[in-house]
N, C-alpha and C positions, 0 to 999 in steps of 0.2 A: 740361378740359371744353371743348367746341367752341363753346359759347355764351358764353364769358367776353368781356367788352369788351376792346378793345385801344387806345382812344384816350380822351383828355379833350378839353375844349373851352374856350377862353378866351372872354370876352364879346367879341362881334363889334361892329365900328364900325357907326355908324348912316348907312351910305352906300348902302343898298339901297332899292328901291321895290317895290311890289307890283302885281299885275295881269297880265293876259295881252295879248300883242300879236297872235298868230294861232295857228291850229291847222292840222295837215295830216293828212288822212285817207289811209290806205293800205288797200286791200282786203286782207282777212285772208289769202286764199289766194296773194297775190303775194309773201309772205314766208315763208321756211321757218326756224324757229328753230335748225336745225342749222347755219346759215351765218352765225352772229353771231361777231364777234371782239371780246372784252371787252378793256379796258385791262389790261395785264400786272400792274400793282400795285393796281388797284381794279376788282374784278369786278363792281361795281354800275354801271360806266360802259361804255357801248357805243362802240367805236371805229368799226366798220363792220358793215354787214349786206349781204351780197352775194346779191341775188336771182337766180333762174335766168335771168330776161330783164329788160329795162329796165322800170322801173315808173314809174307816175305817182303823185305826192303831190299831193293836192287841197287847195289852200290856201284857208282861210277867214280873212279879217282881222276882228279883234275890236276894236271902238272904243266899248265900253261898260263902266261900272263894274259891271255884273251878271255879268260872266264870272268864273268861278272854277275853280281845280283844287285838290283837297284829297285827302289820303290818311289814311284811318282805320286805325289798327292794331286788328285784331280778334283778341283772344287769349283762351284759356281755360285757366286752370291745371288744371281738372278733367279736360278732355279732352286737354290736352297739345297744343293746336293754336294756330297763328298764321297769320293771312293779312292782306293788305292790301287794303282796299277803296278804289279810286281812283274819284274822282267828279269829272266835268267838267260845269259848267253854263254854258251859252251863250245869248246873245241875239243873234239876227240880224235886223236891221232890214229892213222892207219886203217885202211879199209878191210873188212873181211865179210864173209857171207852171213854169219851170225848177227853181225851188227847191222847189216843191211836190213834184216828182218825186224830187228828191235827198232830201228828208225821208223820203219812203216808203222809198227804197232804204236809207237809214241805219237806219230802224226795223226792216227786214227783215234787214239783214246784222249783221256783227259785226266792224267794221273795227278796225284798230289806229290810235291816234291819237298823233300827235306834238304836243306842247304846247310853245309858245315863250312864255316869260315876258318881261315889259317889260325885263328885264336881260339878254336873249338867252341865257338858259339853255334848253336843249331836253330835254324829257323824253319817254319812250316809254311810253305808257298801254296796257295790255292786251297785254303781251308774249306770254304763253303762250295765254291764252283769248280774247283780242279784247275789244271793248267792246259793251256792249248799250245801246241807247236805252231807258231805264227810264221816262221821262216826257217829255212834250212838250206844246206848246200852240202853235196857230196862232191868232193874234189880230188882229182888225182895229180893236180898241179901241172906245170909244164916243164920246169927245169929240175934237175936232180935234187935241189935243196928245197923245192917248193913244199908247201903244206899238202899232205895226203891224209884225208880223213873226212870227218863230219863236223860241220858248224851248224849249231841249232839255237833257235831262240824260242823260249817258253815265255807266255804271258798269262797272268792271272789277274783278273779284275775282281776286287773284294771290298767289302764293307769296311774291313779293318786292315791295318798294316799286317805284314807277315808276323805270325806270332813266334816269340822265343819258345823254345822247348827247354825245360829246366834240366838239361844234362850237359855234360862236358866230355863225355867219352862215348865210344860206339857200344860198349857193354851196357852203359846206362840207358842209351837210346833203345837198345833191344828190350830192356826191363820196362822202359816207359810205354812201350807198345805191346806189353804182354796181353794174352787174351784172358778171359774170365776164369779159366782154370789155372792161370799162372804161367803158362808156356810163353817164354820170351819170343819176340819176333826173330825171324831168321834173316841174316844178312847174306845176300847172294851176290858173288863177285864174278861168277863165270856162267 
């Protein structure tokens, strides 16, 4: 049967930490899923994704304990279906005019999102369908010490869990998304 498990797992060491370091947005139409190369031994890991032209990855640094990335397994024995709901919740401090525009564009679009963990693992959220902004709040707070900024939730419903990307640095990420001519992706921070 094709759904038989193939591995066990021993108890892991306590040498990991949680949290998110940053996220990178890619416009949905910049990447074609036909141009993905998966790891030869682990088809859940992306080695490279070759876009038709050089792309920009829009980096957002995350410095709060309010940022999280989770995947819920949604399965129904009665329907014989399973899918994976990937949810990213972020808090971006401080409001400004440029970010207001980006929030609007994120809400209108369906970007793919690369999530970088504190342990420098990279995941691709919204591989086939992209990600939708399902909730958001722009807040100026009430008291002087209250949160001022943006809180956003992105959700992607996918056939598979978020894929690992076989990189551990931003430089390697740029190369993994190099176009057909070999031009690395550009990381945009402003």
